[in-house]
A tleap script that builds the chain and sets N, CA, C and O, in Angstrom:
source leaprc.protein.ff14SB
mol = sequence {
  NMET THR THR LYS ARG LEU THR ILE THR ILE
  PRO GLU ALA ALA LYS GLN LEU GLY VAL GLY
  ARG ASN GLN GLY TYR GLN ALA ALA LYS ALA
  GLY GLN ILE PRO THR ILE ARG ILE GLY LYS
  ARG LEU LEU VAL PRO VAL SER ALA LEU ASP
  LYS LEU LEU SER ALA SER ASP SER ALA PRO
  LYS ASP PRO GLU GLN CSER
}
set mol.1.N position { -10.759 -24.205 6.183 }
set mol.1.CA position { -9.383 -23.785 6.009 }
set mol.1.C position { -9.358 -22.399 5.375 }
set mol.1.O position { -10.039 -22.144 4.383 }
set mol.2.N position { -8.571 -21.520 5.957 }
set mol.2.CA position { -8.432 -20.183 5.396 }
set mol.2.C position { -7.059 -20.051 4.767 }
set mol.2.O position { -6.064 -20.547 5.295 }
set mol.3.N position { -7.023 -19.383 3.643 }
set mol.3.CA position { -5.750 -19.126 2.990 }
set mol.3.C position { -5.483 -17.631 3.024 }
set mol.3.O position { -6.396 -16.818 2.887 }
set mol.4.N position { -4.241 -17.292 3.205 }
set mol.4.CA position { -3.853 -15.895 3.257 }
set mol.4.C position { -3.867 -15.324 1.837 }
set mol.4.O position { -3.273 -15.894 0.922 }
set mol.5.N position { -4.537 -14.214 1.673 }
set mol.5.CA position { -4.598 -13.562 0.370 }
set mol.5.C position { -3.253 -12.932 0.039 }
set mol.5.O position { -2.588 -12.374 0.911 }
set mol.6.N position { -2.862 -13.023 -1.216 }
set mol.6.CA position { -1.594 -12.466 -1.657 }
set mol.6.C position { -1.727 -11.027 -2.130 }
set mol.6.O position { -0.741 -10.294 -2.218 }
set mol.7.N position { -2.970 -10.629 -2.436 }
set mol.7.CA position { -3.217 -9.254 -2.877 }
set mol.7.C position { -4.432 -8.694 -2.140 }
set mol.7.O position { -5.287 -9.433 -1.651 }
set mol.8.N position { -4.478 -7.367 -2.079 }
set mol.8.CA position { -5.631 -6.673 -1.516 }
set mol.8.C position { -6.018 -5.551 -2.479 }
set mol.8.O position { -5.238 -5.176 -3.354 }
set mol.9.N position { -7.209 -5.032 -2.310 }
set mol.9.CA position { -7.678 -3.945 -3.163 }
set mol.9.C position { -7.094 -2.617 -2.691 }
set mol.9.O position { -6.564 -2.515 -1.585 }
set mol.10.N position { -7.198 -1.614 -3.535 }
set mol.10.CA position { -6.727 -0.276 -3.171 }
set mol.10.C position { -7.461 0.240 -1.924 }
set mol.10.O position { -6.807 0.754 -1.016 }
set mol.11.N position { -8.797 0.122 -1.846 }
set mol.11.CA position { -9.471 0.590 -0.620 }
set mol.11.C position { -8.997 -0.151 0.644 }
set mol.11.O position { -8.898 0.455 1.711 }
set mol.12.N position { -8.708 -1.446 0.529 }
set mol.12.CA position { -8.201 -2.195 1.687 }
set mol.12.C position { -6.811 -1.706 2.073 }
set mol.12.O position { -6.513 -1.558 3.259 }
set mol.13.N position { -5.960 -1.455 1.084 }
set mol.13.CA position { -4.614 -0.941 1.359 }
set mol.13.C position { -4.696 0.450 1.980 }
set mol.13.O position { -3.974 0.760 2.927 }
set mol.14.N position { -5.579 1.281 1.441 }
set mol.14.CA position { -5.747 2.632 1.982 }
set mol.14.C position { -6.176 2.575 3.447 }
set mol.14.O position { -5.682 3.341 4.274 }
set mol.15.N position { -7.089 1.673 3.759 }
set mol.15.CA position { -7.551 1.537 5.143 }
set mol.15.C position { -6.394 1.133 6.056 }
set mol.15.O position { -6.257 1.670 7.155 }
set mol.16.N position { -5.561 0.189 5.607 }
set mol.16.CA position { -4.408 -0.233 6.406 }
set mol.16.C position { -3.425 0.918 6.611 }
set mol.16.O position { -2.773 1.014 7.651 }
set mol.17.N position { -3.327 1.790 5.603 }
set mol.17.CA position { -2.403 2.920 5.680 }
set mol.17.C position { -2.992 4.108 6.433 }
set mol.17.O position { -2.281 5.058 6.760 }
set mol.18.N position { -4.289 4.050 6.705 }
set mol.18.CA position { -4.930 5.127 7.441 }
set mol.18.C position { -5.270 6.330 6.584 }
set mol.18.O position { -5.345 7.455 7.079 }
set mol.19.N position { -5.477 6.087 5.286 }
set mol.19.CA position { -5.877 7.165 4.380 }
set mol.19.C position { -7.203 6.786 3.730 }
set mol.19.O position { -7.646 5.641 3.824 }
set mol.20.N position { -7.815 7.731 3.088 }
set mol.20.CA position { -9.092 7.485 2.432 }
set mol.20.C position { -8.939 6.748 1.113 }
set mol.20.O position { -7.840 6.615 0.575 }
set mol.21.N position { -10.067 6.272 0.608 }
set mol.21.CA position { -10.107 5.516 -0.640 }
set mol.21.C position { -9.536 6.326 -1.804 }
set mol.21.O position { -8.689 5.834 -2.549 }
set mol.22.N position { -9.999 7.563 -1.956 }
set mol.22.CA position { -9.527 8.398 -3.058 }
set mol.22.C position { -8.034 8.682 -2.967 }
set mol.22.O position { -7.328 8.662 -3.975 }
set mol.23.N position { -7.562 8.944 -1.762 }
set mol.23.CA position { -6.135 9.186 -1.580 }
set mol.23.C position { -5.332 7.923 -1.889 }
set mol.23.O position { -4.210 8.005 -2.390 }
set mol.24.N position { -5.901 6.766 -1.591 }
set mol.24.CA position { -5.254 5.504 -1.937 }
set mol.24.C position { -5.097 5.343 -3.437 }
set mol.24.O position { -4.035 4.944 -3.915 }
set mol.25.N position { -6.150 5.652 -4.183 }
set mol.25.CA position { -6.065 5.576 -5.650 }
set mol.25.C position { -5.074 6.601 -6.199 }
set mol.25.O position { -4.343 6.307 -7.145 }
set mol.26.N position { -5.041 7.794 -5.616 }
set mol.26.CA position { -4.079 8.803 -6.063 }
set mol.26.C position { -2.645 8.350 -5.806 }
set mol.26.O position { -1.769 8.538 -6.650 }
set mol.27.N position { -2.410 7.752 -4.639 }
set mol.27.CA position { -1.071 7.261 -4.306 }
set mol.27.C position { -0.669 6.120 -5.232 }
set mol.27.O position { 0.492 6.025 -5.629 }
set mol.28.N position { -1.611 5.259 -5.577 }
set mol.28.CA position { -1.317 4.161 -6.503 }
set mol.28.C position { -0.969 4.713 -7.884 }
set mol.28.O position { -0.030 4.244 -8.527 }
set mol.29.N position { -1.720 5.698 -8.330 }
set mol.29.CA position { -1.469 6.311 -9.638 }
set mol.29.C position { -0.102 6.984 -9.669 }
set mol.29.O position { 0.581 6.964 -10.692 }
set mol.30.N position { 0.294 7.578 -8.548 }
set mol.30.CA position { 1.587 8.265 -8.448 }
set mol.30.C position { 2.743 7.301 -8.222 }
set mol.30.O position { 3.904 7.711 -8.227 }
set mol.31.N position { 2.432 6.011 -8.023 }
set mol.31.CA position { 3.489 5.027 -7.795 }
set mol.31.C position { 3.940 4.920 -6.350 }
set mol.31.O position { 4.937 4.256 -6.065 }
set mol.32.N position { 3.229 5.556 -5.435 }
set mol.32.CA position { 3.596 5.502 -4.023 }
set mol.32.C position { 3.134 4.215 -3.364 }
set mol.32.O position { 3.698 3.798 -2.352 }
set mol.33.N position { 2.118 3.584 -3.925 }
set mol.33.CA position { 1.644 2.279 -3.470 }
set mol.33.C position { 1.895 1.310 -4.624 }
set mol.33.O position { 1.444 1.553 -5.743 }
set mol.34.N position { 2.612 0.210 -4.363 }
set mol.34.CA position { 2.883 -0.750 -5.437 }
set mol.34.C position { 1.610 -1.475 -5.869 }
set mol.34.O position { 0.830 -1.927 -5.031 }
set mol.35.N position { 1.410 -1.581 -7.162 }
set mol.35.CA position { 0.202 -2.230 -7.678 }
set mol.35.C position { 0.528 -3.164 -8.831 }
set mol.35.O position { 1.566 -3.048 -9.482 }
set mol.36.N position { -0.393 -4.096 -9.064 }
set mol.36.CA position { -0.367 -4.932 -10.261 }
set mol.36.C position { -1.768 -4.891 -10.853 }
set mol.36.O position { -2.750 -4.740 -10.127 }
set mol.37.N position { -1.857 -5.025 -12.156 }
set mol.37.CA position { -3.153 -5.031 -12.823 }
set mol.37.C position { -3.424 -6.447 -13.321 }
set mol.37.O position { -2.611 -7.045 -14.025 }
set mol.38.N position { -4.579 -6.960 -12.940 }
set mol.38.CA position { -5.042 -8.260 -13.423 }
set mol.38.C position { -6.391 -7.993 -14.076 }
set mol.38.O position { -7.392 -7.740 -13.405 }
set mol.39.N position { -6.387 -8.056 -15.398 }
set mol.39.CA position { -7.594 -7.686 -16.128 }
set mol.39.C position { -7.880 -6.220 -15.877 }
set mol.39.O position { -7.024 -5.365 -16.105 }
set mol.40.N position { -9.067 -5.931 -15.415 }
set mol.40.CA position { -9.435 -4.549 -15.101 }
set mol.40.C position { -9.183 -4.198 -13.647 }
set mol.40.O position { -9.335 -3.043 -13.250 }
set mol.41.N position { -8.796 -5.191 -12.847 }
set mol.41.CA position { -8.616 -4.958 -11.408 }
set mol.41.C position { -7.218 -4.452 -11.100 }
set mol.41.O position { -6.233 -4.960 -11.635 }
set mol.42.N position { -7.138 -3.465 -10.246 }
set mol.42.CA position { -5.878 -2.925 -9.756 }
set mol.42.C position { -5.711 -3.432 -8.331 }
set mol.42.O position { -6.508 -3.108 -7.451 }
set mol.43.N position { -4.664 -4.233 -8.110 }
set mol.43.CA position { -4.466 -4.878 -6.812 }
set mol.43.C position { -3.111 -4.513 -6.225 }
set mol.43.O position { -2.180 -4.156 -6.948 }
set mol.44.N position { -3.016 -4.607 -4.916 }
set mol.44.CA position { -1.782 -4.318 -4.188 }
set mol.44.C position { -1.241 -5.634 -3.634 }
set mol.44.O position { -1.913 -6.283 -2.833 }
set mol.45.N position { -0.036 -6.038 -4.047 }
set mol.45.CA position { 0.557 -7.244 -3.460 }
set mol.45.C position { 0.860 -6.999 -1.972 }
set mol.45.O position { 1.510 -6.016 -1.617 }
set mol.46.N position { 0.390 -7.888 -1.129 }
set mol.46.CA position { 0.572 -7.733 0.315 }
set mol.46.C position { 2.061 -7.697 0.664 }
set mol.46.O position { 2.478 -6.900 1.504 }
set mol.47.N position { 2.860 -8.546 0.032 }
set mol.47.CA position { 4.296 -8.586 0.334 }
set mol.47.C position { 4.972 -7.261 -0.015 }
set mol.47.O position { 5.840 -6.800 0.726 }
set mol.48.N position { 4.589 -6.646 -1.128 }
set mol.48.CA position { 5.183 -5.367 -1.524 }
set mol.48.C position { 4.761 -4.257 -0.566 }
set mol.48.O position { 5.563 -3.385 -0.233 }
set mol.49.N position { 3.511 -4.286 -0.127 }
set mol.49.CA position { 3.042 -3.286 0.838 }
set mol.49.C position { 3.768 -3.454 2.172 }
set mol.49.O position { 4.145 -2.464 2.799 }
set mol.50.N position { 3.966 -4.692 2.609 }
set mol.50.CA position { 4.704 -4.948 3.848 }
set mol.50.C position { 6.137 -4.430 3.753 }
set mol.50.O position { 6.644 -3.818 4.693 }
set mol.51.N position { 6.793 -4.678 2.604 }
set mol.51.CA position { 8.170 -4.194 2.407 }
set mol.51.C position { 8.213 -2.674 2.428 }
set mol.51.O position { 9.118 -2.082 3.015 }
set mol.52.N position { 7.230 -2.043 1.785 }
set mol.52.CA position { 7.160 -0.589 1.761 }
set mol.52.C position { 7.034 -0.041 3.180 }
set mol.52.O position { 7.716 0.917 3.545 }
set mol.53.N position { 6.166 -0.646 3.968 }
set mol.53.CA position { 5.951 -0.172 5.332 }
set mol.53.C position { 7.151 -0.442 6.226 }
set mol.53.O position { 7.494 0.392 7.064 }
set mol.54.N position { 7.793 -1.588 6.066 }
set mol.54.CA position { 8.963 -1.878 6.899 }
set mol.54.C position { 10.139 -0.991 6.512 }
set mol.54.O position { 10.946 -0.633 7.370 }
set mol.55.N position { 10.252 -0.630 5.239 }
set mol.55.CA position { 11.310 0.282 4.805 }
set mol.55.C position { 11.081 1.673 5.379 }
set mol.55.O position { 12.037 2.361 5.737 }
set mol.56.N position { 9.829 2.090 5.470 }
set mol.56.CA position { 9.547 3.420 6.017 }
set mol.56.C position { 9.793 3.450 7.523 }
set mol.56.O position { 10.110 4.504 8.073 }
set mol.57.N position { 9.652 2.307 8.198 }
set mol.57.CA position { 9.947 2.238 9.639 }
set mol.57.C position { 11.422 2.415 9.912 }
set mol.57.O position { 11.802 3.008 10.921 }
set mol.58.N position { 12.271 1.898 9.008 }
set mol.58.CA position { 13.703 1.946 9.239 }
set mol.58.C position { 14.363 3.162 8.598 }
set mol.58.O position { 15.570 3.356 8.745 }
set mol.59.N position { 13.590 3.985 7.889 }
set mol.59.CA position { 14.124 5.185 7.260 }
set mol.59.C position { 14.505 6.195 8.332 }
set mol.59.O position { 13.838 6.290 9.362 }
set mol.60.N position { 15.574 6.949 8.095 }
set mol.60.CA position { 15.951 7.973 9.090 }
set mol.60.C position { 14.862 9.021 9.211 }
set mol.60.O position { 14.248 9.418 8.221 }
set mol.61.N position { 14.636 9.456 10.419 }
set mol.61.CA position { 13.605 10.451 10.691 }
set mol.61.C position { 14.150 11.847 10.412 }
set mol.61.O position { 15.326 12.119 10.656 }
set mol.62.N position { 13.300 12.725 9.904 }
set mol.62.CA position { 13.663 14.111 9.653 }
set mol.62.C position { 13.571 14.851 10.987 }
set mol.62.O position { 12.487 14.942 11.564 }
set mol.63.N position { 14.693 15.382 11.486 }
set mol.63.CA position { 14.661 16.038 12.799 }
set mol.63.C position { 13.772 17.278 12.824 }
set mol.63.O position { 13.297 17.662 13.893 }
set mol.64.N position { 13.535 17.912 11.683 }
set mol.64.CA position { 12.695 19.103 11.656 }
set mol.64.C position { 11.232 18.771 11.836 }
set mol.64.O position { 10.457 19.641 12.232 }
set mol.65.N position { 10.816 17.520 11.555 }
set mol.65.CA position { 9.420 17.116 11.705 }
set mol.65.C position { 9.116 16.627 13.108 }
set mol.65.O position { 7.948 16.421 13.438 }
set mol.66.N position { 10.111 16.438 13.931 }
set mol.66.CA position { 9.885 15.937 15.296 }
set mol.66.C position { 9.428 17.014 16.221 }
set mol.66.O position { 9.195 16.755 17.402 }
savepdb mol mol.pdb
quit
């Protein structure tokens, strides 16, 4: 039986976002990636990352970037 993980590591989140490990840690430090700290571990809640990504999909597009 497999259970769905509720959190992922910063490198795993960075990979899903298509950025490098270091950029993932920088984004987490800047608050651009939602994180929680459990002991010494910095983790990304999967549900918060999904909400962040779905919100960016529905955000209005900047016509100057098209």
